[in-house]
N, CA, C and O atoms as a MOPAC input file, in Angstrom:
PM7 MOZYME 1SCF
protein

 N    208.62900 1    48.04400 1   222.83100 1
 C    208.24800 1    49.08600 1   221.90700 1
 C    207.03100 1    49.82200 1   222.35200 1
 O    206.18900 1    49.24800 1   223.04200 1
 N    206.89900 1    51.07800 1   221.98700 1
 C    205.72900 1    51.92600 1   222.38500 1
 C    204.54300 1    51.56500 1   221.54400 1
 O    204.64000 1    50.87800 1   220.52700 1
 N    203.42100 1    52.05500 1   222.00700 1
 C    202.19700 1    51.80800 1   221.26700 1
 C    202.13600 1    52.67800 1   220.03800 1
 O    202.72300 1    53.76000 1   220.01000 1
 N    201.44500 1    52.22700 1   219.03700 1
 C    201.31400 1    52.97400 1   217.79800 1
 C    200.47900 1    54.18700 1   218.08900 1
 O    199.64700 1    54.17000 1   218.99600 1
 N    200.70000 1    55.30900 1   217.28500 1
 C    199.90000 1    56.51600 1   217.50900 1
 C    198.40700 1    56.26200 1   217.37500 1
 O    197.61300 1    56.88300 1   218.08200 1
 N    198.01700 1    55.38200 1   216.50000 1
 C    196.56700 1    55.09200 1   216.31400 1
 C    195.97400 1    54.47900 1   217.57700 1
 O    194.87100 1    54.83700 1   217.99000 1
 N    196.72700 1    53.53100 1   218.20200 1
 C    196.22700 1    52.90000 1   219.41800 1
 C    196.15300 1    53.95200 1   220.54300 1
 O    195.20400 1    53.94300 1   221.32700 1
 N    197.12000 1    54.83200 1   220.62700 1
 C    197.11400 1    55.85900 1   221.61700 1
 C    195.93200 1    56.78500 1   221.46100 1
 O    195.31000 1    57.16600 1   222.45200 1
 N    195.60800 1    57.15600 1   220.22700 1
 C    194.49200 1    58.03700 1   219.93300 1
 C    193.13100 1    57.32100 1   220.22500 1
 O    192.19000 1    57.94000 1   220.72100 1
 N    193.06100 1    56.03400 1   219.90900 1
 C    191.83000 1    55.32800 1   220.20900 1
 C    191.61000 1    55.21400 1   221.71700 1
 O    190.47200 1    55.25700 1   222.18400 1
 N    192.69000 1    55.07100 1   222.47100 1
 C    192.58400 1    55.00800 1   223.90700 1
 C    192.03900 1    56.33300 1   224.46400 1
 O    191.18600 1    56.32800 1   225.35200 1
 N    192.53700 1    57.47400 1   223.93800 1
 C    192.06700 1    58.77700 1   224.35400 1
 C    190.60200 1    58.98300 1   224.06500 1
 O    189.84100 1    59.49300 1   224.88600 1
 N    190.21900 1    58.55200 1   222.82100 1
 C    188.80500 1    58.70900 1   222.46800 1
 C    187.89300 1    57.86600 1   223.35000 1
 O    186.82200 1    58.32900 1   223.74100 1
 N    188.28600 1    56.66500 1   223.66500 1
 C    187.45600 1    55.79400 1   224.53500 1
 C    187.36900 1    56.40700 1   225.90700 1
 O    186.28500 1    56.44900 1   226.48900 1
 N    188.49500 1    56.89500 1   226.45700 1
 C    188.46600 1    57.50700 1   227.80100 1
 C    187.56500 1    58.71200 1   227.82100 1
 O    186.77500 1    58.88300 1   228.75000 1
 N    187.66900 1    59.55900 1   226.80000 1
 C    186.87700 1    60.78700 1   226.71900 1
 C    185.40000 1    60.49500 1   226.62900 1
 O    184.59500 1    61.13400 1   227.30600 1
 N    185.03500 1    59.53800 1   225.80300 1
 C    183.62800 1    59.13000 1   225.70400 1
 C    183.05200 1    58.62700 1   227.01000 1
 O    181.88100 1    58.86300 1   227.31000 1
 N    183.87200 1    57.93100 1   227.79200 1
 C    183.37600 1    57.37600 1   229.04500 1
 C    183.36900 1    58.32800 1   230.19800 1
 O    182.56000 1    58.16000 1   231.11000 1
 N    184.22400 1    59.32000 1   230.21200 1
 C    184.39600 1    60.18700 1   231.40400 1
 C    183.99600 1    61.63100 1   231.24300 1
 O    183.87300 1    62.34900 1   232.23500 1
 N    183.79000 1    62.07600 1   230.02400 1
 C    183.46400 1    63.51300 1   229.76600 1
 C    182.07700 1    63.58100 1   229.22700 1
 O    181.77300 1    62.90700 1   228.24300 1
 N    181.18600 1    64.39300 1   229.84600 1
 C    179.77800 1    64.50400 1   229.31100 1
 C    179.75100 1    65.05100 1   227.90000 1
 O    180.63100 1    65.82700 1   227.52500 1
 N    178.74900 1    64.66000 1   227.10000 1
 C    178.70700 1    65.02200 1   225.70000 1
 C    178.80800 1    66.51200 1   225.38100 1
 O    179.55800 1    66.86800 1   224.47300 1
 N    178.11200 1    67.38400 1   226.05800 1
 C    178.19500 1    68.81000 1   225.75300 1
 C    179.52500 1    69.40800 1   226.08800 1
 O    179.97700 1    70.33800 1   225.42000 1
 N    180.17400 1    68.88200 1   227.12900 1
 C    181.44600 1    69.37600 1   227.56500 1
 C    182.56800 1    68.92000 1   226.59300 1
 O    183.57600 1    69.61400 1   226.46200 1
 N    182.40600 1    67.80200 1   225.93500 1
 C    183.43700 1    67.31000 1   225.00500 1
 C    183.69600 1    68.31300 1   223.90800 1
 O    184.84600 1    68.58600 1   223.56300 1
 N    182.60800 1    68.87300 1   223.35000 1
 C    182.77900 1    69.86300 1   222.24400 1
 C    183.48200 1    71.13000 1   222.74000 1
 O    184.34000 1    71.66800 1   222.04100 1
 N    183.13200 1    71.60800 1   223.93000 1
 C    183.75200 1    72.79000 1   224.48300 1
 C    185.19900 1    72.50400 1   224.80000 1
 O    186.06000 1    73.33900 1   224.52300 1
 N    185.49300 1    71.36500 1   225.36500 1
 C    186.86700 1    70.94000 1   225.67900 1
 C    187.67900 1    70.89100 1   224.41500 1
 O    188.81100 1    71.37300 1   224.37700 1
 N    187.10800 1    70.30800 1   223.36900 1
 C    187.82800 1    70.20400 1   222.06100 1
 C    188.15200 1    71.61100 1   221.50000 1
 O    189.27000 1    71.86100 1   221.05100 1
 N    187.20800 1    72.47300 1   221.53100 1
 C    187.41300 1    73.85400 1   221.00300 1
 C    188.46800 1    74.56000 1   221.88600 1
 O    189.30000 1    75.29900 1   221.35800 1
 N    188.45100 1    74.35200 1   223.20200 1
 C    189.46300 1    74.96800 1   224.08300 1
 C    190.86000 1    74.45200 1   223.74200 1
 O    191.81400 1    75.22900 1   223.75900 1
 N    190.99900 1    73.20000 1   223.44300 1
 C    192.29600 1    72.62900 1   223.07100 1
 C    192.74100 1    73.18700 1   221.72300 1
 O    193.92400 1    73.47800 1   221.54500 1
 N    191.86100 1    73.33600 1   220.81000 1
 C    192.20500 1    73.89500 1   219.49900 1
 C    192.65400 1    75.35300 1   219.65500 1
 O    193.64500 1    75.76400 1   219.05300 1
 N    191.92800 1    76.13000 1   220.45900 1
 C    192.31200 1    77.53800 1   220.69000 1
 C    193.62500 1    77.62400 1   221.41600 1
 O    194.44500 1    78.48400 1   221.09300 1
 N    193.86200 1    76.74900 1   222.40400 1
 C    195.13100 1    76.71100 1   223.07300 1
 C    196.28800 1    76.35600 1   222.16600 1
 O    197.39800 1    76.86700 1   222.32100 1
 N    196.01800 1    75.47300 1   221.21500 1
 C    197.04700 1    75.05700 1   220.26500 1
 C    197.47200 1    76.14000 1   219.35100 1
 O    198.59900 1    76.13500 1   218.85400 1
 N    196.57400 1    77.10100 1   219.10600 1
 C    196.92200 1    78.27200 1   218.23800 1
 C    198.07500 1    79.04600 1   218.85900 1
 O    198.89200 1    79.64200 1   218.15800 1
 N    198.12500 1    79.02500 1   220.18600 1
 C    199.22500 1    79.74100 1   220.92700 1
 C    200.31800 1    78.72400 1   221.26300 1
 O    200.94200 1    78.82300 1   222.31900 1
 N    200.55400 1    77.77000 1   220.40300 1
 C    201.53300 1    76.73400 1   220.66700 1
 C    202.96600 1    77.17800 1   220.79000 1
 O    203.82500 1    76.41400 1   221.23000 1
 N    203.21800 1    78.36700 1   220.41700 1
 C    204.60400 1    78.89400 1   220.50800 1
 C    204.92200 1    79.29000 1   221.96500 1
 O    206.08200 1    79.51400 1   222.31000 1
 N    203.90100 1    79.37100 1   222.80000 1
 C    204.15100 1    79.73200 1   224.22400 1
 C    204.64600 1    78.44400 1   224.93900 1
 O    204.39900 1    77.32900 1   224.47900 1
 N    205.34100 1    78.63600 1   226.06100 1
 C    206.01000 1    77.47000 1   226.69000 1
 C    205.03500 1    76.43500 1   227.23600 1
 O    205.33600 1    75.24900 1   227.10100 1
 N    203.91700 1    76.76100 1   227.82800 1
 C    203.03200 1    75.73300 1   228.39800 1
 C    202.15600 1    75.08000 1   227.37300 1
 O    201.88400 1    73.88200 1   227.45600 1
 N    201.69900 1    75.85900 1   226.38700 1
 C    200.81800 1    75.30100 1   225.40600 1
 C    201.64300 1    74.69100 1   224.24900 1
 O    202.83500 1    74.96200 1   224.10100 1
 N    200.97500 1    73.87300 1   223.45200 1
 C    201.74600 1    73.25100 1   222.32900 1
 C    200.85000 1    73.03300 1   221.14100 1
 O    199.62400 1    73.04500 1   221.24900 1
 N    201.48000 1    72.83500 1   220.01300 1
 C    200.76000 1    72.55500 1   218.80000 1
 C    200.06200 1    71.16500 1   218.82700 1
 O    199.16800 1    70.91500 1   218.01800 1
 N    200.46300 1    70.27500 1   219.74300 1
 C    199.84800 1    68.99000 1   219.87600 1
 C    198.39000 1    69.11100 1   220.26600 1
 O    197.61300 1    68.17700 1   220.06900 1
 N    198.00900 1    70.26500 1   220.82500 1
 C    196.63000 1    70.46200 1   221.29200 1
 C    195.63500 1    70.55900 1   220.12000 1
 O    194.46000 1    70.23400 1   220.29100 1
 N    196.08000 1    70.99400 1   218.95400 1
 C    195.12500 1    71.18900 1   217.84800 1
 C    194.56400 1    69.84300 1   217.37100 1
 O    193.34100 1    69.71500 1   217.32300 1
 N    195.35900 1    68.83600 1   217.01700 1
 C    194.72100 1    67.59600 1   216.54900 1
 C    193.94600 1    66.88700 1   217.67000 1
 O    192.91300 1    66.27700 1   217.39400 1
 N    194.40500 1    66.94800 1   218.90000 1
 C    193.68800 1    66.31600 1   220.01600 1
 C    192.33700 1    67.00200 1   220.20400 1
 O    191.32500 1    66.33300 1   220.41100 1
 N    192.31700 1    68.32100 1   220.13200 1
 C    191.11100 1    69.08300 1   220.25200 1
 C    190.09900 1    68.74200 1   219.12700 1
 O    188.89800 1    68.62300 1   219.37000 1
 N    190.61900 1    68.59300 1   217.90600 1
 C    189.78300 1    68.25600 1   216.76000 1
 C    189.12000 1    66.87200 1   216.97200 1
 O    187.93800 1    66.69400 1   216.67800 1
 N    189.89000 1    65.91500 1   217.47800 1
 C    189.34900 1    64.57600 1   217.71200 1
 C    188.28200 1    64.61100 1   218.81000 1
 O    187.22000 1    64.01000 1   218.64300 1
 N    188.53500 1    65.29200 1   219.91700 1
 C    187.60300 1    65.39400 1   221.02400 1
 C    186.32200 1    66.09700 1   220.58000 1
 O    185.22200 1    65.62300 1   220.86200 1
 N    186.46500 1    67.23600 1   219.88100 1
 C    185.28000 1    67.93200 1   219.43700 1
 C    184.49900 1    67.09700 1   218.43400 1
 O    183.26900 1    67.14400 1   218.40500 1
 N    185.23100 1    66.31200 1   217.59100 1
 C    184.59100 1    65.49300 1   216.62400 1
 C    183.71100 1    64.38200 1   217.17800 1
 O    182.81400 1    63.88100 1   216.50000 1
 N    183.98800 1    64.00500 1   218.43300 1
 C    183.18700 1    62.96000 1   219.07800 1
 C    181.74200 1    63.43300 1   219.22100 1
 O    180.81700 1    62.62200 1   219.17900 1
 N    181.54600 1    64.73200 1   219.38800 1
 C    180.18600 1    65.23600 1   219.55600 1
 C    179.55800 1    65.69900 1   218.24700 1
 O    178.33300 1    65.78400 1   218.15900 1
 N    180.34600 1    65.99500 1   217.24700 1
 C    179.80800 1    66.52400 1   215.99700 1
 C    178.98700 1    65.47000 1   215.26200 1
 O    177.89400 1    65.79500 1   214.79900 1
 N    179.43100 1    64.27500 1   215.13300 1
 C    178.71400 1    63.22600 1   214.36000 1
 C    177.36400 1    62.90000 1   215.01200 1
 O    176.35400 1    62.93200 1   214.30900 1
 N    177.28800 1    62.58900 1   216.31600 1
 C    175.93300 1    62.35500 1   216.89000 1
 C    174.99500 1    63.58100 1   216.76800 1
 O    173.78900 1    63.42200 1   216.57700 1
 N    175.54600 1    64.77600 1   216.87700 1
 C    174.70600 1    65.95300 1   216.75200 1
 C    174.22200 1    66.06800 1   215.34100 1
 O    173.05600 1    66.40600 1   215.13600 1
 N    175.04800 1    65.80600 1   214.34600 1
 C    174.63900 1    65.87800 1   212.95800 1
 C    173.54800 1    64.86400 1   212.63100 1
 O    172.60000 1    65.15300 1   211.90000 1
 N    173.71300 1    63.65800 1   213.19800 1
 C    172.70300 1    62.61900 1   212.97600 1
 C    171.35500 1    63.04400 1   213.58900 1
 O    170.29900 1    62.82300 1   212.99500 1
 N    171.40500 1    63.64200 1   214.75500 1
 C    170.15900 1    64.07700 1   215.46100 1
 C    169.48500 1    65.19900 1   214.63400 1
 O    168.26200 1    65.20700 1   214.48800 1
 N    170.25800 1    66.11100 1   214.11200 1
 C    169.67800 1    67.20900 1   213.33000 1
 C    169.04600 1    66.74000 1   212.00300 1
 O    168.00300 1    67.25200 1   211.59600 1
 N    169.67600 1    65.77700 1   211.34400 1
 C    169.18000 1    65.28600 1   210.10100 1
 C    168.18900 1    64.13800 1   210.22500 1
 O    167.56600 1    63.74900 1   209.23700 1
 N    168.03700 1    63.59100 1   211.42900 1
 C    167.07400 1    62.53800 1   211.64600 1
 C    167.58200 1    61.18900 1   211.13500 1
 O    166.78800 1    60.25600 1   211.01800 1
 N    168.84500 1    61.05300 1   210.83400 1
 C    169.37600 1    59.77900 1   210.31600 1
 C    169.74100 1    58.84500 1   211.49500 1
 O    170.08300 1    59.28300 1   212.59400 1
 N    169.65000 1    57.57100 1   211.20300 1
 C    170.07800 1    56.55600 1   212.15700 1
 C    171.42200 1    56.02700 1   211.73300 1
 O    171.85300 1    56.24300 1   210.60100 1
 N    172.08400 1    55.33900 1   212.63200 1
 C    173.36300 1    54.71700 1   212.31200 1
 C    173.11100 1    53.62800 1   211.29700 1
 O    172.19000 1    52.82900 1   211.46400 1
 N    173.91500 1    53.58000 1   210.24400 1
 C    173.69700 1    52.60600 1   209.17800 1
 C    174.55700 1    51.36800 1   209.38300 1
 O    174.50400 1    50.43800 1   208.57800 1

């Protein structure tokens, strides 16, 4: 049997955190979201929207914590 979607997504998040620099993750996520908007085209797909949101979200939480001065609870 194949891996569950949640396991697959967790694997992508771990790989992205380890291999993509923090500032570039947000830009990459936005690029995937924008590419997903044109999902009706042959090369691009609507699958890019949720993946882009997850990748961009990896940078949003640490940035929000830094701006508000909060520590991890």
